[in-house]
N, C-alpha and C positions, 0 to 999 in steps of 0.2 A: 504494500500500500504506499502511495507517495506520502512524503512527510507532511505536505500541506493538508492533505485529507485527514491524516491521523490527528493533526492538531485541531482540525475544525470539528471533529466528532466529540461531543461532550461526554464525560464519564457518566456511567450509570450511577444512580444514587439510591441508597437505602435509608429508610426511616425507622427509628427505634422509639417506641412509646409504651406507655403503660406504667402502672405502679409497681416498680420492681427495683431490685438491687442491680448494680452494673454487671454483676456476674451472670445474670440471666441473658444478657445481650452478647456476652463475650464470644461464644463460638460462632454465632451468626455474623457478628462484626468481623472476626478474624477470617472466616471463609470468604467473605465477599471482598474484603480489603485486599486479600491475596490475589484477587482477579481484577484489581484495579478500580473497584467500586469506591465511591465517596459517600460521606454521610449527607443526607438531605434533611428535609423537614416534612411537616404534615401536608404541605402543598406539593412539594417537589420530591417525588419518590418513584422508583420503578419496582421496588420491593419493600414491603413493610413487615416489621417484626413487632407485634404488639403483645405485651403481657397483659392479659385480661381481654376485654372486648373494646374494639374501636367504635367510634360514633357511626350510626347507620350511614351517614353521607360518605364515609370512606368506602363502604361496600359498593357504592355506585360508581366508584372510579376504577374498580378492578377490571382486568382483561387478561387474555392469555399472555400478554406481554408485561402485565403489571400485577404482580402476585401479592396476595395478603394471606397471612397465616391462620385465617379463621374462615368459617362459614357462618352466615346467619342461622339462627335456630339451634346452635350447638348446645344450648341449655337442656335440650332433650336428653343430652348425655351427661353434661357436666354439673348440673344441679341435682343433688342427691335424690330429692323427692321426684324430680322429673325423670331421672334415670329409672327409678322404680316404676313410675307410671308407664314409661315406654316399654319396659319388659313385661309388666303386668298386662298391658294392652295387647302385646304380641301374644302372650299366652292365652288370654281370653279369646282372641280372634282364632287362634288355632284349635282351641277347644270347640268353639262354635262351628268351625269348618270341618274338622276332622274327627272330633270326639276326644274325650279326656284320656283315652288309652293310646292315642297315636304316639309314635316314637318321637316326633318333633316336640310334643308337649313334655314328654319325659326328659328330653335333653335340655329343657329350660328350667330345671330344678337347681340352678346355680346361683339364685339370688334370694336372700332372706326377705320374708314379708315385711312390709314397712307401713307404718301409720303416720300420717301427716298431722301435726298439731296446729291449732287446737281442734280442728274439725273431726278428727278420728279418735279423740280422746276416749269417748264412751266405747267405740268399737274395739279399741285396744284393751280396755278393762275387761270386756266380755271375752275377747280372744284369750286373755290371760287365765280366765277361769278354767279353760280346757288344758292349760299347760302349766300347772302349779309349780313344777320344778324348773321352768324355763327362766333364763336370765334375759335382760334387756339392755340395749345400748341406745343412748340418746345423743343426737348430734344436730348441729345446725345444718340447714339444707344447702347453704351456699357459703360455707366457710372453708378454710384451708388450714394446713399445718397443725391439725388436731385441735383447733381452738373450739372450746365448748363441748367437747366429747366427754361423756361420763357413762359409766356402768351403773345401772339402777339396782340398788338392793331390793326395792319394792317398786313394781311397775305403777303402783298407785301414785307414786311421787313424780310421775312424768309430767313435764311442764305443760302449761296451757299457752305458753308464749308462741307467737306466730313464727313461721319459718324454722320449725324444728321437726324432726321425725324420730321415731322410735322403731328399732328393729329387734327382732329376735336375735339374741347374742349367740354367736357361734362359740360354745364353750369347750370344744374339743379340738384345739389347734394342734397341728403337727409342730414339732419343735426342733430346733438345732441346738445341740448341747443344753437342752432344757429351756431354751429361750423361744418364746413366740416370735413368728416372723410373718411378713406379708411380702408378696412378690410385686415389685414395681415393673410393669410391662409398658412398652411404648408402642402405641398404635397410630398409624398414619392413614387418614382418609385422603386420597389424592384426587378422587373424582366422585361426583354425586350421580351423574347420568352419563354413562352407566356407573354403578357403584363399584369403586375399586378401593380395596382396603388391604393394608399391609401390617405385619407384626414384626418388630425388630428382634433379631435373634438374640441380642444381648439385653440385659436389664439387671435387676438387682433383687436379692433377698434382703430386706431391711429388718434388722433384729431389735427386739426390745432389750433394754439395757439391764434388766434384772430377770431372774428365772420366773417362768410362768407359775403362777400360784392361783388356782381357781377360787380360793377363799379370800384372796387379797384384792377384792374388787375395787377398792379405793386407791390402789397403787398404780398410777399411770405408767410407771416404768416397767411394770410387769404386764400390764393389760394392753398398752398402746405401743405401736412400732414407729410412730412418726419421729423423724430425726430432730425436728425442732423442739419437741417435748423432751426426748431422751438426752439431748445435749445439755439440759439443765440438771441432770442427775449427777450431783457431786460425789455420790457414794460409789459410783461405778468406775472401774478401772478403764473400761471401754464403753463410754456412753453411747456413741453412734458407731455402728458396725454395718458395713455393706459387703455382701458376698455376690460377686457377678454370677450370672446364670450359667455360664460354662462351668465354673467350679461347683455351683449348686447341683447341677445335673450329675457331675462326676461324683459328688458326695452321695447323692441319692443312689446311684448305682452301687457305690461301695457298701451302702446299707442294705442292698438287696432289693431296692425298689425299682419299678418300671418307670423310668423318666420319660420314655417315649409315650406311654399311655397317658401320663399326667399332662404332658404338653399337647398331645392330641385333643384332650378335653379343653385345655386352655384355648387352643385355636378355635374350637367350635364355639366356646363361650364368647370370644371376641367377635367372630363373624356374626352370630345371632344378635349380639348387643348392637352392632353397627346397623344391622337391618332393621332393628326395632325403632331406630330413630330417623331412618332415611326419609320417610314421608315428611316429618317435621322439618328437616334440613332443606329439602326441596321446596316445600311450600313457603318457608320463610325467606329463602333466597329469592324466589319469584316475587314475593310481597315487597321486598325492599329494593328490587331492581338490581340484584347483584348478578354478574356473569359468573356462573359456577365454574367456568374454566379458569377464573382468576383466583380461586381459593384453594386452600388445603387445611388440614387440621391435624395437629400432633396432640395426642391425648396421653396422659399418664394414667394408666389403668392399674388399680390395686386389687390384688387377689389374695385371699386368705386360703391356705391349704389346710384341710382338717386332718384329724388323726387317721382317716381312711384314705388319705391322699386324694381327696376330692377338692377341686378349686371352687371357691365362691367369690363372685364379684362383690367388692365393697363400694367402690366409687370410681368415677372417671374424672380426672383432674384436667381442668383447662389450663393451658400454659404450664405444663409440669416443670418443676424446678430443674434448671440446668447448672446450678451452682454445685460446687463440691461440698458434700456434707460431712463425710467421714475424714478422720485424720489419715495422713498418708499411710501409716503402718496398719490401719484398720480398714483398708479397702479404698482409701481416698485416691491413690495414684491410678488404680484401675478405673475407679468411678470417673475421674477426670478424662481418661483416655476414651472410655466408652461414650461419654456424652459428647466429646468433641467429634468422634467418628459418626455418632448419631446425627448430629446436625449437618455434617458434611454430606453424608449419604442422602439425607432428606432433601437438601437443597438441589442435589444432583437429580434425584428422582422426580421431583416436581418441576424441574427445569426452571428455577428462579431466573436464571440468566436469559431465558427466552431463546435458547439456541435451537430448540426443536419445536417450532410452532405446530399445534395440532392441525391435522388435515380436516378439511370440511367433509361432512357426510356421515350418515349413520348406518352405512352398509357394513356387511360383515367384514369385508377385506380391510376397510378403513379402520373400523373399531379394533380389529385384531392387530393390525400393524401398530397402531398407537399404543395399545396395551403391551405389546412385546417390546417396543422401543423403551417404554417406561420401565418395564421390568429389567431390561438390560442395564439401566442406570441405578438399580435398586440397592446395590452394595450389600449391606447387612440386613436389608428388609426382605421379608418372606411374604409372598402374595397369598392372601387368604380368599379374597373375593376379587374377580369371579373364581369360583372353585373348580378344581380339576373334575370334581364330581358334582356338577351343578344341581342335580336333582336333590341333593341334601339341603339346599338353601333356597332355591326358587320358590318352593311352597311357603316359606316363611314371610315373603313380601306380602303386603296387602294385595298388591298386584304388581309384578315386575313390569318395569317399563319396556317398550320395545327395544330400547338400547340394551337393557340388562339381559333380555332373552337372546337377542342377536349376538352379543359378545359371548354369552355363555355357550351358545351353540358353536361359535367359531373356536373357542378355547377347547371344548370337548371334542370337536370334530365330528359331531353327529347331530341329527335332528332331535329336538326334545319335545316331550308332550306339552300340549298347550293347557293352560289352566282352565279348570271348570269352576264356575261361580255358583254360590248358593245364597239364598236370602239370609240376611242376618237380623238386625234389629230395625225393622222397617214396617210401616203400615201403608197398604195400598188403598187409594180411593178412586173410584170411577164415577164419572158423571158426563153424560152427553158425549160419549166417545172420547173423553179426555182422561188423562191419567195424572194423578198427584201421588207423590211419595213423601212420606214423613220419616226422617232420619232421627231415631231416638237419641243416638249418641251426640248429635250436634244440635238437635232441636230445630232443624231446618225443614221447610216444606219445599219439595222440588215440584215443578210443573213442566215435565219434559215435552218438547214438541213432538210431532208425529214420528220423526226419525228416531229420536232418542227413546220414545215409548216403545218402538219396535225393537230397538236394541235391548231394552229391559226385558221385554217379553221373550225374546230368543235366548238371552242369557239365563233367565230363571227357568227356562225349559231344558237347560243343560248344554246348549251350544257353546263351544269355546270362542274367544274373541276372533280368531281367524275365520272360523266357520261362519260367524255372524257377519263379518265383513264380506265373505264370498256370497252369502245369501242376499245381502243388500245390493251387491253389485249386479247379481243376476236379475234381481227384481227391478232395478232402477231403469227409468225411461226418461231421457236417453241414457245409454250406458255411462256409468260413472267409473272413475279411476279406482282400481282396486287398491292401490297404494294409499290414495287419499282417504278412502273409506276405512282402511286398516288403521291409519293414524287416528281418525275420528273415533272409531270404536274403542281402541285401546285407551285413548285419552278420556273418553266418557266413562268407561268402566273403571278406570284408575281412579277418577274423582269419587265415584260412588263407593268404591272400596275404602278409600281414605276416610270418607264421611261415615262409614259403618253400615251402609245399606246392603252391601254384598261382601263376601269374602271368598277367598279360595277354599275349596273343600270338595267333598264327595257327597253326591246325593244319597241320602240314607235309604237302606233297604227297608221295605215295609216290615214293621214290627221290630225294627232295631232301634234301640235308644241309647245313645252315647252321651246324653246330657249329663252334666256334672252339677249337682246341687250342693252348694256350700251353706251349711246352717250354722249361724252364730249361736252363741249362748242366748238364752232368753233375754229379749229386750222389749218388755212391756210393763206398764205400770202395775203396781200391786199396793194394797192397803194394809197398814200395820198399826198396832197399838204399841206405844212406848210408855212404860211405867216410870215416872219421874216425879219426885217431890210430892208423893202421895196422891198423884192423879194420873189419868191415862191421857196421853196426847195422841191424836190421830196423825199418822204419817202416810204420805204417798211416796213410794220409791220407784225410780224409772226402769231399773234393770237388775239382773241377777248379781252383777258385780257390786253394786251399791248394797243390795240385800246382804251379801256375804260379809261385807265390811262392817255393817252395822250389827249384824248378828254376832260377829266375833267380838265387837266392842261392848255390846249391851247384854249379851247372854239372854237369860230367861226374862229380862225385863222388856224384851221385844218379842211380840207375838203377832201372827197374822190375824187379820180381821175375819171372824167367822161369818158364815152366811146369816146366822141369827142376828149378829150385831151389825151387819153391813149398813143397814138404814141409819144407825147412829153415827156411822163414819162418813156421811155425806158432807158434813160441815168439816172441811179439812183445816187443821190448824197449821201444819207444816208440810211442805212438799220439797223433795229433792228433784230437780229437773235436769234432764240432759239438754245441753245447749251446744251451739256451734263453737263455743270457746271453752268446753269442758263441762262442768256441772254448775248448777246454781241452786240457791236455797230461797224459798218463798215462804212467807207467813200469810195465810189467806190469799188475797190477790196481790200482795206486795212483795216485791223482790228485795231480799235483805242481804244476799251475798251472791257473787257471780265470779266467773273465771276460776273456778275451783278445780284443782286436781282431785282424783279420787281420794288420795291420802288426805286431802284438806276437808273432805266432806264431814267426817266425824268431828273434827275440832270446830268447824263452822256451826254445826248443829249444836255442839256443847255451848258455844258462845251465846247462840240464840236462846237456848234453854235457861242459861244462867240469868240472862236479862229478863226472861219471863218469870223467873222464880223470885225476883226482887219484889218487895212490898213496902208500903209506907212505913218508915221507921225501922225497917229490917233490910239493910242493904246486903247485897251479895258481893263477895270478893272473888275475883277470878285468880284464885291461888291454888297451888298444889297442896294436897294433904297426904303426908306420909305418916302411916300408923304401923307400928311394930306389932308383933304377936303379943307383946306384953302390955299392949294398950297405950304405950307412950306415942306421942305425935309431935310432928314438926310442920309449921306452915312454910311453904316455899313460894316466893315470887320468882318463877323460873323465866329464864331467857328463852323466848320461843324459837330462836335460831339455833342455839347450841345446847340448851338444857335438857331436851327430851331424852337424848341418849343416856345421860346420867340418871335421869329419873327412871328409865326403863330398866336399869341395872340394879336398882335398889331391892333389897328383900322386903318381905311384908307387903302391905297394900299401898298403892299410890293412886289417888283419885283427884278430881278436879272440882273446885267450887266449894265455897264456905259461906253460910249465911250467919250474920251477926244478929243475935237476938238480944235486945237490951231489956233486962228485967230489973227495973229500978237502977240501983247502983251496980248491979251485976251484969256481966256479959257472958252469954253462952254461945259457943261455936257449934253450928250444925253443918257437918260436911255433907255435901249434896251428891257425892259419889259418882260423878261423871267420869267416863274413861279418859285416860291420859297415857301418852307414850305407848299406845298400842296395847295397853293392859286392861283386862276385864277386872272389875272390882265387885266386891260384895256390898255390905251395908255398913259403912264406917260408924263408929260410935260417937255421939256428941260429947264434948268435954267443956269444962269451965275454961274461959278464955285465958285466964292467968296461968293455966298449966301448960300452954302451948307456946313454945318459942317461935320466933319468926326469922327466916333466913332469906335475904334478898340477893338475887344475882344481878349485879350491875358493876360497872367500873370501867377503867381506862387502860387496863393492861398492867397496872402496878400491883404488887403483892398478890400475884395470881394464885399462889399456892395454898394459902390459908385464909379462913374467914377472919374478918375484923369487926369490932363493935360498930354499930350504926346508930347515929343520932336520931332522936324521935322525929324531928322535922324532916330529916332525910327519908326516914321510913314512910312518913305521911305522904311526902311527895312521890315516892315510888308506888304507893298504893292507890293514889287518887285515879290514875287511868284505869285501875282494875276494880273500881268500886261501881257497881251498877244499881241504879234506882229504877222504880217502875216507869213503864211507858217511854223508856229511852231518854228520860230527863237526867239532868245532873243531880247528884245527891244534894240534899238541902244543907244549909249552913249548920243546922242543929245536928244532922247526921254526922257531918265531918267533925264537929266538936266532940261528939261521942266517940268517933273513931280515934281521934287524937287522945282522948282521955284513956281509952283502952290501951293504946300503944305505950302510954306512960308506964303501965305496969307489965309490959311484955318484954322478955329477953330478946334483944334484937342484934342480928349480925348481918354482914354482907360478905359475899364471896365474888371475886372478879369473874366476869363472863369469859375471860380468857383462861380461867383455871381448867386444867384437864378434867374431863368428866369423871375419871376414876378418882380424882382428889375429892370432889364433892361427895361422891358415893362413900368413899372411905371415911371421910370426916363425919358423915351422918351415921354410918354404921358403927363407928367407934363409940359414938355417944348413945347409940341405941334409943334415941329419943329421950334420954335422961336429961335432967335440968342442966342448962348450959351456964357458963360463967355469967354472972349478973352483969348487965349492961346498964349504966346510968348515963345521963347526959353529961355529968361531970367527968366520968371516966373517958367518954368520947372526946370531950373538949380537951382534956389533958393530953 
């Protein structure tokens, strides 16, 4: 090339963007700068590398010569709840089309069921009733680096906050040297139409930094494998350890395992996961006006391998980390090399430089030549789709595009069966020779024209798309182009399949029933009596999960309403309601608490009952009542966030709620016996107020180990928020004066909220409810 021309040609430019550390750009920058590229900006770029998602306007600028490393609609894979929805929708479609016993359905058992909060909170609690031994894991739907992930000791504690999901916890992991691990796999979607998907041959096993202990649910270093979390483990000699897949597979073989079988299942998992989201990717790309030839997507897919060497998909990460996480001696050198090679191979495969523009046309020769040329540049990437055995995957599409089918036939070198379609979730309406179709999944009403109506009729009678096109061509007058009709038929049927009116399947044989009916635990209202404070309270409960929770808490004091007394229960005092944000509590027609987790239902009901138990001149205090077998007792103002664990560990009886009964100059304490800290109680005995010391949990982190004397006015201030008067009003001045007079004769202590729960329990047990050291205002002031 003449020197003048080379000087006139501007260098190609790359744009780096997104919220990320510089290390996320390193390999992309190095690969392109080595080819003479220069850095541009958000306006001037020929290749963009964006960590996270770019603005929609950037997608409208892409082309085969201007590549962006994302596709619109990738949230169908990269948001945890959407990933589950994509896979669940694929499974439901296959069950509708082929039956629950079909092999494709059984191959989809690689993802744990998930419940999206708060809308699925009730469904989760009902599901948990059928799996009492199961554990659960809660995670934000769109967070990374392990943020917000926790293992739930009790599924009833699942959050009602938005954008969280709860999954059944996989509690039988395969381990390496006793440590739980997750496989990080790198998946590349290079084309949407036709769908082309690759899996990188290298990746990593990411190890937890402490040995797996199923009983240590609160230890993130045992339960979680995320390197950002384990890097904080100062106890571990090797906080972050990566083992590359080559060494991992060799280790499996040394242990006598079949690594080929495991990775064949992983490849199947990856291919089916990509297919589950392709409709959303294609539709969103069309919606924002993005040229799909200008995009590609690198995903970081995390798989857990269980004790049976079965892989389970956990999540697909958008813009997977390309920084070096492990120390050099713990796999960091190999990690750095693999990630550098990964980016180099990816940029070559997707032809970021634009050296191999795609040929125009969707004929078999063109599609095959393009796919073969791409694969020749794949480096360490292994092609998964189109598959060498396309019959394994084409039925998993809602309906493969013509490009999908044409390329699959070209790769396989043979003609493939055309899909048959069956009605799915649709209602047909006929009026005056016109057809209307209602799609249950989308809520849309379709009113197809005459040609589309005929396509529907022929498809639902069992003709495949090509046979429908041939029938329309033969019947058309004047004769129509078969190729044009074929495009129209496949496009029309594809839209109906995406909308849920049709799906691939087989027409059932008469008398055959492959339907799958999933029955949840009972989710219908029931009426109960609750015996509290010498009267019966009518309760309406929404489902079996709440029933079980309350029956455990209240025992024999809760009984179902009999048919004889049903009429008396028509005037409902209290109702627990299932709501879109968890559970709620109503008194009569008035809502008194909302956004409750199942674990919060009993405490919320207890709070309401305490307020209802207050009467004029006899306030109720929301205190814990600990009573030993010897009859001694202690009053505790416990910290709601940290104190329940300590109370749950105490011997004897712990209950909630105390009424102060003023009898002249005397004060009597009547424990109300509500459940507390998950413990069922009997009937505590009333005691004279002066015989019961008071312990208040409060403080600022100082003197966290031992109780200290508490001044009377400090005790009064602590009890004021816990004193309930009738009808939700504030206690009268006279009542508070009596409360203050009572406190003057009470032994008072405080313990810091930061005190370890076992310290509180040990301190109380050591005293056995016996009289404490006398506390006077003078001793406190001193």
